[in-house]
FIROFI-864574 format. One line per field, with one value per residue (C-alpha): residue in three letters; x, z, y; chain. Coordinates in steps of 0.2 Angstrom, whole numbers, padded with zeros to 4 digits. Layout:
residues N
r: ALA,...
c1: X,...
c3: Z,...
c2: Y,...
c: A,...
//
This chain:
residues 415
r: MET,PRO,PRO,LYS,LYS,GLU,GLU,LEU,ALA,LEU,TYR,CYS,LYS,LEU,GLU,GLN,LEU,PHE,ALA,PHE,THR,ASP,PHE,GLU,GLU,PRO,THR,PRO,CYS,ILE,ARG,PHE,ILE,GLY,VAL,ARG,ASP,GLU,ASP,PHE,ASN,GLU,GLN,SER,PHE,THR,GLN,GLY,SER,ASP,GLY,VAL,ALA,THR,PHE,VAL,VAL,ASP,VAL,ASP,ALA,SER,THR,SER,LYS,ALA,PRO,GLU,SER,THR,GLU,PRO,SER,ARG,GLY,GLN,SER,ASN,PRO,ASN,SER,ASP,LEU,LEU,GLN,ILE,ASP,TRP,ASN,LYS,PHE,CYS,GLU,THR,PRO,GLU,ASP,CYS,LYS,THR,CYS,THR,GLU,ALA,SER,GLY,LEU,TRP,TYR,LYS,ILE,THR,TYR,ASN,ILE,ASP,PRO,ARG,GLY,SER,SER,SER,THR,TYR,ALA,THR,PHE,GLY,ALA,THR,ALA,GLY,THR,THR,GLN,SER,ILE,GLN,VAL,LEU,ALA,ILE,SER,SER,LEU,PRO,GLY,PRO,THR,PRO,ALA,PRO,PHE,ARG,PRO,TYR,THR,ARG,ARG,PRO,ASP,SER,ALA,LEU,GLN,ARG,THR,TYR,SER,LEU,LEU,ALA,PHE,GLU,VAL,GLY,GLN,GLY,MET,CYS,ASN,LEU,ILE,CYS,SER,ASP,VAL,ASP,GLY,TYR,ILE,PHE,ASP,ALA,GLY,ALA,GLY,THR,PRO,ILE,THR,LYS,ALA,LYS,TYR,VAL,SER,GLY,PHE,MET,ARG,HIS,ASP,LEU,HIS,ASP,GLN,ILE,GLN,ARG,LEU,PRO,GLU,ALA,VAL,GLU,PHE,PHE,LEU,SER,HIS,GLY,ASP,GLN,ASP,HIS,TRP,ARG,MET,LEU,ALA,TRP,ASP,ASP,ARG,LEU,ILE,ASN,LYS,ILE,SER,ILE,PHE,VAL,VAL,PRO,SER,GLY,MET,LYS,SER,ILE,ALA,PHE,PHE,ASP,VAL,LYS,VAL,LYS,PRO,ARG,VAL,ARG,GLU,LEU,SER,SER,HIS,LEU,PRO,LYS,TRP,GLN,LEU,ALA,PRO,GLN,THR,TYR,LEU,SER,VAL,TYR,ARG,THR,ARG,PRO,PRO,GLN,LYS,THR,SER,ASN,ASN,ASP,GLY,LEU,ILE,ALA,VAL,PHE,GLU,ARG,ASP,GLY,GLU,LYS,ALA,ILE,LEU,PRO,GLY,ASP,CYS,THR,TYR,LYS,GLU,MET,ARG,LYS,ASP,LEU,ASP,PRO,GLY,VAL,SER,ASN,LEU,PRO,SER,ASN,VAL,TYR,LYS,ALA,VAL,VAL,VAL,PRO,HIS,HIS,GLY,ASP,LYS,GLU,SER,SER,TYR,ASP,VAL,PRO,PRO,SER,GLN,ALA,ASN,GLY,ILE,ALA,PHE,PHE,SER,ALA,GLY,ASN,HIS,PRO,THR,PHE,ASN,HIS,PRO,ARG,PRO,GLU,SER,GLU,ALA,ALA,HIS,LYS,ILE,SER,GLY,PHE,SER,ASN,HIS,VAL,ASN,LYS,ILE,PRO,ALA,HIS,ILE,GLN,LYS,ILE,VAL,LEU,LEU
c1: -0405,-0388,-0379,-0366,-0348,-0337,-0325,-0307,-0292,-0273,-0261,-0248,-0232,-0231,-0219,-0218,-0228,-0225,-0226,-0233,-0242,-0233,-0246,-0242,-0248,-0242,-0253,-0249,-0252,-0248,-0239,-0241,-0235,-0246,-0250,-0266,-0274,-0267,-0249,-0251,-0242,-0225,-0221,-0222,-0209,-0196,-0178,-0182,-0198,-0200,-0208,-0226,-0236,-0235,-0246,-0244,-0258,-0257,-0270,-0276,-0268,-0281,-0295,-0284,-0275,-0258,-0258,-0254,-0237,-0242,-0243,-0259,-0260,-0255,-0270,-0280,-0283,-0286,-0300,-0304,-0291,-0286,-0275,-0262,-0266,-0253,-0243,-0239,-0227,-0215,-0203,-0187,-0175,-0169,-0167,-0180,-0194,-0192,-0197,-0215,-0210,-0198,-0209,-0225,-0216,-0213,-0231,-0244,-0260,-0276,-0282,-0300,-0307,-0318,-0315,-0322,-0318,-0321,-0310,-0296,-0284,-0276,-0268,-0256,-0243,-0227,-0216,-0220,-0234,-0238,-0248,-0264,-0265,-0268,-0285,-0294,-0301,-0311,-0302,-0315,-0304,-0285,-0282,-0266,-0264,-0250,-0242,-0228,-0210,-0200,-0185,-0167,-0163,-0148,-0131,-0122,-0106,-0095,-0086,-0068,-0054,-0049,-0033,-0041,-0036,-0053,-0057,-0071,-0080,-0092,-0108,-0122,-0139,-0150,-0166,-0175,-0180,-0172,-0154,-0145,-0127,-0117,-0099,-0096,-0082,-0086,-0091,-0099,-0106,-0114,-0129,-0130,-0149,-0161,-0174,-0182,-0194,-0202,-0200,-0197,-0215,-0221,-0231,-0216,-0205,-0216,-0220,-0203,-0200,-0186,-0168,-0162,-0143,-0144,-0152,-0140,-0125,-0131,-0139,-0123,-0114,-0111,-0113,-0127,-0125,-0127,-0138,-0135,-0148,-0143,-0159,-0177,-0185,-0194,-0185,-0170,-0177,-0193,-0186,-0185,-0204,-0207,-0195,-0195,-0180,-0170,-0175,-0171,-0153,-0149,-0142,-0142,-0151,-0141,-0151,-0146,-0150,-0165,-0174,-0192,-0200,-0207,-0206,-0191,-0201,-0210,-0209,-0201,-0185,-0185,-0175,-0161,-0161,-0146,-0143,-0127,-0125,-0107,-0094,-0087,-0069,-0061,-0060,-0051,-0061,-0046,-0028,-0028,-0048,-0057,-0074,-0079,-0097,-0100,-0115,-0119,-0122,-0131,-0134,-0152,-0159,-0169,-0175,-0160,-0145,-0148,-0141,-0126,-0113,-0101,-0084,-0076,-0058,-0048,-0029,-0029,-0045,-0060,-0079,-0092,-0110,-0119,-0138,-0147,-0135,-0128,-0110,-0115,-0124,-0108,-0098,-0110,-0110,-0104,-0093,-0076,-0075,-0091,-0087,-0070,-0078,-0081,-0062,-0057,-0053,-0064,-0064,-0083,-0097,-0115,-0122,-0132,-0151,-0153,-0144,-0155,-0150,-0142,-0130,-0122,-0113,-0096,-0094,-0078,-0064,-0062,-0047,-0043,-0057,-0069,-0087,-0102,-0117,-0134,-0148,-0163,-0179,-0191,-0203,-0210,-0212,-0195,-0186,-0170,-0155,-0155,-0144,-0134,-0129,-0123,-0113,-0105,-0099,-0092,-0083,-0075,-0068,-0081,-0089,-0108,-0118,-0137,-0151,-0168,-0178,-0170,-0181,-0171,-0161,-0144,-0127,-0114,-0096,-0090,-0074
c3: -0194,-0201,-0190,-0179,-0185,-0175,-0163,-0164,-0154,-0155,-0141,-0147,-0145,-0153,-0167,-0175,-0170,-0187,-0200,-0218,-0225,-0237,-0251,-0268,-0262,-0244,-0231,-0213,-0200,-0182,-0183,-0170,-0170,-0160,-0156,-0153,-0136,-0135,-0136,-0124,-0110,-0102,-0108,-0127,-0124,-0115,-0122,-0125,-0134,-0152,-0156,-0159,-0174,-0175,-0185,-0191,-0187,-0197,-0188,-0200,-0193,-0201,-0190,-0175,-0160,-0153,-0138,-0122,-0115,-0096,-0089,-0081,-0063,-0063,-0066,-0074,-0092,-0099,-0111,-0121,-0112,-0116,-0131,-0138,-0155,-0167,-0174,-0191,-0193,-0181,-0186,-0179,-0185,-0167,-0153,-0142,-0155,-0152,-0134,-0136,-0147,-0135,-0119,-0128,-0136,-0119,-0116,-0122,-0131,-0134,-0151,-0154,-0172,-0184,-0202,-0214,-0233,-0231,-0216,-0217,-0206,-0210,-0203,-0210,-0205,-0200,-0210,-0227,-0231,-0249,-0257,-0257,-0238,-0231,-0222,-0221,-0203,-0193,-0177,-0163,-0147,-0142,-0123,-0114,-0102,-0092,-0102,-0103,-0102,-0117,-0112,-0119,-0134,-0133,-0134,-0151,-0153,-0168,-0180,-0176,-0184,-0201,-0211,-0227,-0242,-0246,-0253,-0245,-0253,-0245,-0256,-0252,-0261,-0268,-0258,-0258,-0240,-0231,-0229,-0234,-0235,-0238,-0233,-0243,-0251,-0264,-0250,-0236,-0231,-0218,-0221,-0211,-0212,-0225,-0226,-0241,-0244,-0256,-0271,-0268,-0262,-0256,-0272,-0283,-0273,-0272,-0291,-0294,-0309,-0301,-0303,-0286,-0284,-0266,-0270,-0284,-0272,-0258,-0268,-0276,-0259,-0255,-0236,-0227,-0222,-0205,-0203,-0191,-0187,-0183,-0173,-0173,-0186,-0199,-0214,-0208,-0209,-0220,-0234,-0222,-0219,-0238,-0244,-0238,-0249,-0240,-0223,-0228,-0233,-0216,-0203,-0188,-0185,-0173,-0165,-0152,-0134,-0126,-0143,-0139,-0155,-0154,-0172,-0170,-0158,-0174,-0176,-0193,-0186,-0167,-0166,-0176,-0167,-0156,-0147,-0145,-0128,-0130,-0143,-0154,-0155,-0172,-0179,-0194,-0209,-0219,-0220,-0218,-0218,-0201,-0195,-0179,-0172,-0158,-0146,-0142,-0124,-0127,-0112,-0118,-0128,-0144,-0157,-0168,-0157,-0147,-0157,-0167,-0178,-0189,-0196,-0210,-0214,-0228,-0232,-0221,-0228,-0217,-0219,-0206,-0206,-0192,-0196,-0190,-0176,-0182,-0179,-0166,-0156,-0157,-0150,-0135,-0132,-0115,-0123,-0128,-0143,-0150,-0146,-0155,-0171,-0179,-0177,-0189,-0207,-0219,-0236,-0236,-0225,-0226,-0221,-0205,-0204,-0223,-0224,-0212,-0206,-0190,-0201,-0206,-0190,-0185,-0202,-0201,-0213,-0230,-0236,-0254,-0266,-0252,-0255,-0245,-0249,-0245,-0243,-0246,-0257,-0263,-0249,-0249,-0230,-0225,-0240,-0237,-0240,-0234,-0243,-0227,-0226,-0244,-0242,-0226,-0233,-0248,-0238,-0228,-0244,-0249,-0266,-0263,-0271,-0271,-0280,-0273,-0287,-0289,-0300,-0295,-0280,-0287,-0279,-0277,-0273,-0258,-0254
c2: -0160,-0167,-0179,-0172,-0174,-0185,-0176,-0182,-0177,-0176,-0173,-0161,-0151,-0134,-0136,-0119,-0103,-0094,-0108,-0109,-0124,-0136,-0133,-0126,-0109,-0108,-0100,-0095,-0108,-0113,-0130,-0144,-0162,-0174,-0192,-0201,-0204,-0222,-0215,-0200,-0208,-0209,-0226,-0220,-0207,-0218,-0220,-0239,-0237,-0241,-0225,-0218,-0213,-0194,-0182,-0164,-0152,-0136,-0124,-0110,-0094,-0082,-0089,-0095,-0088,-0094,-0105,-0096,-0099,-0100,-0118,-0123,-0130,-0149,-0159,-0145,-0142,-0125,-0126,-0110,-0100,-0083,-0086,-0074,-0065,-0068,-0053,-0059,-0044,-0052,-0065,-0072,-0059,-0057,-0070,-0061,-0064,-0083,-0082,-0086,-0101,-0107,-0106,-0113,-0128,-0135,-0138,-0151,-0146,-0156,-0151,-0156,-0156,-0165,-0170,-0157,-0156,-0137,-0135,-0122,-0132,-0149,-0164,-0178,-0191,-0183,-0195,-0203,-0191,-0189,-0175,-0185,-0190,-0172,-0172,-0155,-0152,-0140,-0136,-0135,-0131,-0130,-0132,-0135,-0149,-0159,-0173,-0185,-0179,-0186,-0195,-0191,-0201,-0214,-0205,-0205,-0214,-0208,-0219,-0222,-0212,-0218,-0219,-0226,-0216,-0208,-0191,-0182,-0167,-0154,-0151,-0139,-0141,-0128,-0132,-0115,-0109,-0123,-0131,-0146,-0151,-0167,-0172,-0188,-0199,-0212,-0225,-0216,-0199,-0187,-0177,-0160,-0155,-0160,-0146,-0138,-0124,-0111,-0113,-0132,-0137,-0154,-0156,-0153,-0164,-0179,-0177,-0184,-0173,-0163,-0166,-0172,-0172,-0177,-0193,-0196,-0194,-0205,-0219,-0223,-0224,-0243,-0239,-0230,-0212,-0203,-0188,-0173,-0161,-0143,-0139,-0144,-0131,-0141,-0132,-0141,-0159,-0157,-0168,-0183,-0181,-0181,-0195,-0213,-0216,-0204,-0210,-0228,-0224,-0216,-0227,-0215,-0198,-0187,-0173,-0160,-0165,-0157,-0154,-0150,-0157,-0174,-0178,-0189,-0200,-0206,-0225,-0223,-0215,-0217,-0234,-0225,-0208,-0203,-0187,-0176,-0167,-0162,-0159,-0172,-0167,-0167,-0184,-0190,-0196,-0199,-0192,-0173,-0174,-0170,-0167,-0158,-0156,-0143,-0143,-0125,-0118,-0102,-0090,-0088,-0102,-0099,-0111,-0105,-0105,-0121,-0135,-0142,-0134,-0143,-0139,-0149,-0148,-0155,-0151,-0136,-0128,-0126,-0125,-0121,-0127,-0117,-0121,-0105,-0100,-0084,-0078,-0066,-0079,-0090,-0076,-0076,-0094,-0101,-0114,-0107,-0120,-0112,-0094,-0095,-0102,-0085,-0081,-0095,-0092,-0102,-0107,-0110,-0105,-0110,-0093,-0095,-0093,-0091,-0075,-0065,-0048,-0055,-0065,-0049,-0047,-0054,-0063,-0073,-0069,-0079,-0089,-0085,-0088,-0093,-0096,-0090,-0101,-0093,-0106,-0096,-0096,-0083,-0083,-0065,-0064,-0069,-0061,-0070,-0067,-0049,-0036,-0033,-0051,-0052,-0036,-0041,-0058,-0050,-0037,-0052,-0059,-0072,-0075,-0076,-0090,-0085,-0094,-0089,-0099,-0116,-0127,-0143,-0149,-0145,-0148,-0135,-0140,-0130,-0139
c: A,A,A,A,A,A,A,A,A,A,A,A,A,A,A,A,A,A,A,A,A,A,A,A,A,A,A,A,A,A,A,A,A,A,A,A,A,A,A,A,A,A,A,A,A,A,A,A,A,A,A,A,A,A,A,A,A,A,A,A,A,A,A,A,A,A,A,A,A,A,A,A,A,A,A,A,A,A,A,A,A,A,A,A,A,A,A,A,A,A,A,A,A,A,A,A,A,A,A,A,A,A,A,A,A,A,A,A,A,A,A,A,A,A,A,A,A,A,A,A,A,A,A,A,A,A,A,A,A,A,A,A,A,A,A,A,A,A,A,A,A,A,A,A,A,A,A,A,A,A,A,A,A,A,A,A,A,A,A,A,A,A,A,A,A,A,A,A,A,A,A,A,A,A,A,A,A,A,A,A,A,A,A,A,A,A,A,A,A,A,A,A,A,A,A,A,A,A,A,A,A,A,A,A,A,A,A,A,A,A,A,A,A,A,A,A,A,A,A,A,A,A,A,A,A,A,A,A,A,A,A,A,A,A,A,A,A,A,A,A,A,A,A,A,A,A,A,A,A,A,A,A,A,A,A,A,A,A,A,A,A,A,A,A,A,A,A,A,A,A,A,A,A,A,A,A,A,A,A,A,A,A,A,A,A,A,A,A,A,A,A,A,A,A,A,A,A,A,A,A,A,A,A,A,A,A,A,A,A,A,A,A,A,A,A,A,A,A,A,A,A,A,A,A,A,A,A,A,A,A,A,A,A,A,A,A,A,A,A,A,A,A,A,A,A,A,A,A,A,A,A,A,A,A,A,A,A,A,A,A,A,A,A,A,A,A,A,A,A,A,A,A,A,A,A,A,A,A,A,A,A,A,A,A,A,A,A,A,A,A,A,A,A,A,A,A,A,A,A,A,A,A,A,A,A,A,A,A,A,A,A,A,A,A,A
//
């Protein structure tokens, strides 16, 4: 009889119920991010801690079931509980579809597994992972259990107003099914999201054979840059996980308060993470150049509408960077500053949620020769951008920029 394989465990939070692996041929998975037993305690998740080692667990969706969203009684685990079957025909095209993700992401799960070269699931370090460090595993059990409550991150303090004569530009990057933008001068910069996706895969990215305009832009800056995350979905920060050079150039990581993902408790980034719980009123980067960052207050939170929205203004022309929060969701926001954003006239918009159907409603008007940048790839399941969104932005006066099959990470000047 062959020796019994060692059983291992990670203590995880649900990262994404409907995810796809980062392999060359993406397959459906349920994505968790977890920690080892020695870090599964309250002290590891305090504001003053240095961080923990975190690991991604991609559970094969073809043989697995989704974790249930009902919290067990305190002190009891829920082994082999009645788990919900995944309906792979449902994706987050409407906020209601996010309900299971939102509820389940508040729980902790113990994932028991063993290392198995033939296993259909996998695990790897969250940050700094390369294509060769993925371990194939066989998942044995997933059970929910009580766990530590992650503390808030330290609050973010913005830089002071500046009267220095610097010229700032807004750049968007073709990253496939992701999102990445940069506001920069020839000295400093602010990155808003840093995600990539199909057809920009991890294998292609870490190979180093792609043109990478984001690297070229920030590496030439003499000062470090600040990073703002619109919300916790991994397609808005995945390049950070793949790229130590990018992480090392960033001085501060700003995340929305209350974010459920534990990824930014990782020791590689935690000491530099700050959170934003309210608006950053318009502040001056240079004469006639301003940046505002809004913290949404949605009446019903989803993974897409609960986060940060940025507005860049230069010489009277505005651009909006909404992440995945659609104009329709902005209109419903409880904060007047956010709900009024679709009423503004914009020179450029980074179309929310990759140009899904919901982004076709309440499209703001365009200034003369305005640009609508659709950050989407060629993933056959999502099929972004949708024709309705492209048409709606064209009707509002924008010239649409769409490239679903970028071979490189190429910059597009928006403002």
